[in-house]
C-alpha positions in Angstrom: 37.7 -0.9 -6.9 36.6 -3.2 -4.5 33.3 -3.2 -2.5 34.5 -2.1 0.5 37.5 0.3 -0.9 34.4 2.0 -2.4 32.0 2.6 0.1 34.7 4.1 2.3 35.9 6.5 -0.7 31.4 7.1 -1.1 31.0 7.6 2.8 34.2 9.9 2.7 32.7 12.0 -0.1 29.0 12.3 1.6 29.2 13.3 5.0 25.6 12.1 5.9 26.0 8.8 4.0 27.2 7.0 7.1 24.2 7.5 9.1 22.2 7.1 6.7 23.0 3.7 6.4 22.0 2.5 9.9 19.3 3.0 11.4 19.2 6.0 14.1 17.3 5.8 17.7 13.2 5.8 17.1 10.7 7.4 20.2 7.9 5.2 20.3 5.4 5.9 18.2 1.7 5.2 18.8 -1.8 4.2 16.8 -2.9 7.4 15.6 -6.2 8.4 14.2 -5.2 11.7 12.1 -7.2 14.0 9.9 -4.3 16.1 7.9 -5.9 19.9 7.2 -4.9 21.5 4.3 -7.3 24.7 5.5 -10.0 25.0 8.0 -13.6 26.1 7.8 -12.9 28.2 10.5 -12.5 31.8 10.0 -11.7 32.7 13.4 -9.5 30.6 16.4 -12.4 30.2 18.0 -14.1 28.9 15.4 -10.8 26.9 15.3 -10.8 25.1 18.8 -14.5 24.7 18.5 -13.2 22.7 14.8 -11.0 20.8 16.8 -13.0 19.9 19.6 -15.3 18.3 16.8 -13.1 16.3 15.7 -11.8 14.7 19.3 -15.6 13.7 19.7 -15.6 12.2 16.6 -13.0 9.6 17.4 -9.8 11.7 15.8 -6.9 12.2 18.0 -4.1 13.8 16.1 -3.8 16.6 13.9 -2.2 17.4 11.0 -1.5 20.5 10.1 -0.1 22.3 7.1 3.0 25.0 7.8 3.3 26.2 4.5 1.6 28.3 1.2 2.4 27.9 -2.2 1.0 29.6 -5.3 -2.2 29.1 -5.5 -2.9 27.4 -2.1 -5.9 27.9 0.2 -5.2 30.7 2.9 -6.4 29.4 6.1 -9.4 31.3 6.6 -8.3 33.5 9.8 -4.6 33.7 8.6 -3.6 37.6 8.0 -1.5 37.3 4.9 1.5 38.7 4.4 3.1 37.2 1.4 1.4 34.6 -1.4 3.7 31.9 -0.6 5.8 30.9 2.4 5.6 29.5 6.0 2.9 29.3 8.5 6.0 29.8 11.5 8.2 32.4 12.4 11.5 32.0 10.4 14.4 33.4 8.8 15.0 30.5 5.8 11.3 31.8 3.7 9.3 33.9 3.4 6.7 34.2 6.7 2.7 34.3 5.3 1.2 34.5 8.8 2.6 32.5 12.2 -1.0 30.7 13.4 1.2 27.6 14.3 1.4 29.8 17.7 -2.3 29.5 18.4 -3.6 27.0 16.6 -1.3 24.0 18.9 -2.8 25.1 21.8 -6.1 25.1 20.6 -5.8 21.8 19.5 -4.0 20.2 22.6 -6.9 21.8 24.9 -9.4 19.6 22.6 -7.4 16.4 23.2 -5.8 15.9 20.2 -1.7 15.5 18.8 -0.6 18.1 16.5 1.9 16.7 13.6 3.0 19.9 10.7 2.4 18.9 7.5 5.9 20.1 5.6 7.6 20.9 2.4 11.3 20.6 1.0 11.9 20.7 -2.2 9.0 22.7 -3.7 9.3 25.0 0.0 9.1 28.6 -1.6 12.1 30.2 -1.5 13.8 33.5 -1.7 16.9 34.0 -2.8 19.4 35.9 -6.3 20.2 33.2 -6.1 19.2 30.4 -9.0 18.5 27.0 -6.3 16.2 25.5 -8.9 17.1 21.4 -9.8 18.1 20.3 -13.5 16.4 17.7 -15.5 16.7 15.5 -19.1 14.2 16.9 -21.6 13.1 14.0 -23.7 12.0 15.7 -27.0 14.7 18.2 -26.9 17.6 16.2 -25.8 18.9 19.0 -24.0 19.4 19.9 -19.4 16.5 22.3 -18.5 15.6 24.4 -14.9 13.4 22.8 -13.0 10.7 24.7 -10.8 11.8 22.7 -7.8 14.5 23.1 -5.4 18.1 20.9 -6.0 18.7 19.2 -2.7 22.3 18.4 -4.2 22.7 22.1 -3.5 24.6 22.8 0.0 22.4 26.4 -0.2 19.5 24.4 0.0 20.4 21.6 2.2 21.5 24.4 4.7 18.5 25.9 4.6 15.5 23.4 4.9 17.6 22.0 7.8 17.4 25.6 9.3 13.6 25.6 8.4 12.8 22.0 10.1 15.0 23.1 13.1 12.6 25.9 13.5 9.6 23.8 12.9 10.8 21.7 15.7 11.2 24.6 17.9 7.3 24.8 18.3 5.3 22.0 20.6 4.9 19.4 18.7 4.5 16.0 18.4 5.3 14.9 15.0 6.3 16.4 11.6 5.4 15.2 8.2 7.0 15.2 5.4 5.5 16.3 2.3 5.4 14.3 -0.4 7.3 16.5 -3.0 10.6 14.6 -1.4 11.6 13.0 -4.7 12.5 13.1 -7.8 11.0 11.6 -11.2 12.9 9.9 -13.9 14.5 12.9 -15.6 15.3 14.4 -12.7 18.5 14.8 -11.3 21.0 16.5 -13.5 22.5 19.6 -12.1 25.6 20.2 -11.7 25.9 19.6 -8.0 24.3 15.7 -8.6 26.3 15.8 -11.8 29.7 16.2 -9.9 28.7 14.8 -6.9 27.4 11.5 -8.6 31.2 11.3 -10.4 33.1 11.9 -7.0 30.8 9.1 -5.5 30.3 6.4 -8.1 34.0 7.8 -10.5 31.3 7.7 -13.1 29.6 10.2 -15.4 26.3 10.9 -16.2 25.0 10.0 -19.6 21.0 10.6 -20.3 21.1 10.1 -23.8 21.9 6.4 -23.0 19.4 6.1 -19.9 16.5 6.2 -22.0 16.1 3.4 -24.2 13.4 2.4 -26.5 11.8 6.2 -27.1 8.5 6.3 -29.0 6.1 9.3 -29.9 3.4 9.8 -28.9 -0.3 11.5 -31.2 -0.1 15.0 -28.4 4.2 15.2 -28.5 4.8 13.2 -25.2 8.0 10.9 -25.3 7.7 7.9 -23.6 10.6 5.8 -22.6 10.5 1.5 -23.7 13.3 0.6 -21.4 16.0 1.5 -19.4 20.1 1.0 -19.6 21.6 -0.6 -16.8 23.8 2.9 -15.9 19.8 4.8 -15.1 19.5 2.0 -12.3 22.6 2.0 -10.5 22.0 6.3 -11.0 18.0 5.9 -9.3 19.6 3.9 -6.9 22.3 6.4 -6.4 19.1 9.0 -6.1 16.9 7.0 -3.6 19.9 7.0 -1.4 20.8 10.8 -1.5 16.9 12.0 -0.6 16.8 9.7 1.9 20.0 11.1 3.9 18.2 14.3 3.1 15.6 13.6 5.0 18.1 11.5 7.4 19.1 14.9 8.2 16.2 16.8 8.8 15.1 14.3 10.7 18.1 14.5 13.2 18.5 18.4 12.9 14.6 18.8 14.2 15.2 15.9 16.3 18.5 18.4 18.2 15.5 20.4 19.4 13.2 18.3 20.3 14.9 14.7 20.8 10.9 13.0 21.1 9.5 14.5 18.1 8.1 12.2 16.1 8.8 12.6 12.2 7.2 10.5 9.2 8.2 10.3 5.2 5.0 10.3 2.4 5.9 7.9 -0.1 3.6 7.3 -3.3 1.7 4.0 -2.8 3.9 2.7 -6.1 6.2 2.4 -3.8 4.1 -1.2 -2.6 2.2 -2.2 -5.5 5.5 -1.8 -8.0 8.9 -1.1 -6.1 10.6 -1.1 -10.1 8.3 1.3 -10.7 8.5 3.8 -7.7 12.1 3.7 -7.6 12.4 4.4 -11.4 9.8 7.6 -11.6 10.3 8.4 -7.8 13.4 7.6 -6.8 12.1 6.0 -3.7 11.6 3.1 -2.0 9.8 1.1 0.9 12.8 -0.8 2.7 15.0 1.5 2.0 13.4 4.0 4.0 12.2 0.7 6.2 15.8 1.3 7.0 16.7 4.6 7.9 14.5 4.7 11.6 11.7 7.0 10.7 9.3 6.9 13.1 6.1 6.3 10.4 5.8 5.6 6.9 3.1 7.8 5.4 1.5 5.3 2.4 -0.6 7.6 0.5 -3.0 4.9 -0.3 -5.8 7.0 -2.4 -7.9 4.6 -3.6 -9.5 6.8 -5.9 -7.0 8.2 -7.9 -5.2 4.4 -7.8 -8.2 2.8 -9.6 -8.3 5.7 -12.4 -4.3 5.2 -13.3 -4.5 1.9 -12.6 -7.7 1.5 -14.3 -8.7 -0.9 -11.2 -12.6 -0.8 -10.0 -13.6 -0.6 -6.6 -12.7 -4.4 -5.5 -9.9 -4.6 -7.2 -8.8 -1.2 -5.9 -9.4 -2.7 -2.4 -7.9 -5.3 -2.9 -4.3 -3.8 -3.8 -4.6 -1.7 -1.1 -5.4 -5.1 1.6 -2.0 -7.0 -0.1 0.2 -3.4 0.5 -0.8 -3.4 3.7 -0.3 -7.1 4.8 3.1 -6.4 2.9 4.6 -3.1 4.4 3.2 -4.9 8.0 4.9 -8.2 7.3 8.5 -6.0 6.6 8.1 -3.9 9.8 8.4 -3.9 13.9 5.5 -2.2 15.0 2.5 -1.7 12.3 1.3 1.3 14.4 4.2 3.0 12.2 2.5 2.5 9.0 0.5 5.9 8.6 -2.1 4.9 5.4 -3.5 8.0 4.1 -7.3 7.3 3.1 -9.2 9.6 0.0 -12.1 11.4 2.0 -12.3 13.2 -1.9 -12.2 12.8 -5.3 -9.1 14.5 -6.3 -10.7 15.0 -10.3 -14.1 15.8 -9.8 -13.7 17.2 -6.2 -16.5 16.0 -4.7 -16.2 14.0 -1.6 -16.2 9.9 -1.7 -19.4 8.4 -0.5 -19.7 7.1 3.0 -20.2 3.7 2.4 -17.1 3.4 0.0 -15.0 5.1 2.8 -15.9 2.8 5.1 -15.1 -0.1 3.3 -11.6 1.0 2.4 -11.3 2.1 6.1 -12.2 -1.4 7.0 -9.7 -3.1 4.3 -6.8 -1.3 5.8 -7.6 -2.0 9.5 -8.5 -6.2 8.7 -5.3 -6.0 7.2 -2.7 -4.8 9.8 -3.1 -2.6 13.3 -1.7 -0.3 11.2 -2.2 4.2 11.9 -4.9 6.1 9.5 -4.7 9.2 8.3 -7.7 11.0 6.3 -6.8 13.7 3.3 -8.6 16.2 2.1 -10.3 17.9 5.5 -13.2 19.6 4.7 -14.6 20.4 7.8 -16.6 19.3 10.7 -20.0 18.2 8.1 -17.5 16.5 6.7 -16.1 14.2 9.3 -16.8 10.1 9.3 -16.0 8.4 12.9 -12.8 6.2 12.5 -14.1 2.7 12.3 -13.0 0.6 15.5 -10.5 -1.7 14.5 -12.5 -4.9 16.7 -15.5 -4.3 13.8 -12.7 -4.5 10.7 -13.5 -8.3 10.6 -12.5 -8.9 6.7 -11.6 -7.1 3.3 -14.9 -5.2 2.0 -16.9 -5.8 4.8 
């Protein structure tokens, strides 16, 4: 089959595919100095108003509020939880823990802040009598087993996620940030729905036994994959395209409710430091995502995490982050559309990052491009450091 015929066939089989291949109209973006908030110190809404005022006075202009609740997550102290998991806005598609957005948004706006909602996708707690879970290939037992996340290839999952994003867009928001759970890891994506859709689009069968080459078993019993087959890479690119299609559909659904709503997609740091690995391990691709037409691409440049995972000291990590910023800025029309997320607390020791170290990270990013920044996680007004002005960023690590 010729390539043009194959594309026509695939586009007919996948209704959203043709839309994904061309950028959607982008709204004008502004450079953000944001704080991404998982929870707050405030125990009442008046105290929340004071926190927002403190954020604005510290120099931040945007808050990104978590609007999903998973089992084990901290609740907002001022919330009155009706469920252990669900969402923090009004909808009929998921359990409503408490509608905290209705009172919080006016308080943030009164402080002069933009408001983004931080919303999950494949880890969203949905209640259903149907099995909505995805499937993965177990490298140890050589069999397909359920995952604990939603299957993005099931029409019911896609429908319910789009309704959730529609309901969220009905609030007075400036934007939505998609949680970093919109990924498929290298063994995920083997549900019957995914297998059928892949075969329909490509004419090929999925053979996991052939995908993972040069397997070895570590002392702990974990299976390591030395290389992947050509068929794996075709599948990885297809999965990336399918996830971008879903993200694009969520954006379009939200914008039908609020046409000027900004949409931000979370991407792991590997998409810039190791694009091949990012595609294999996460089904993410920076260049492909850039072409879709999202307002912001949010890069998780958490230096402590990168340092530990890549076995780099601080100086080497900062050099790598500077390279990430420079390379990504060269690919976009507006550097402000890149939202680099920096780490305020060590995820391993659960201790605040040293203030001088945080400023070095921020200066490194600012000196490499006029991008947007978001600090995560937020631990209350006492943990705030004023954003580094662009004019003060004279060079990497200074």
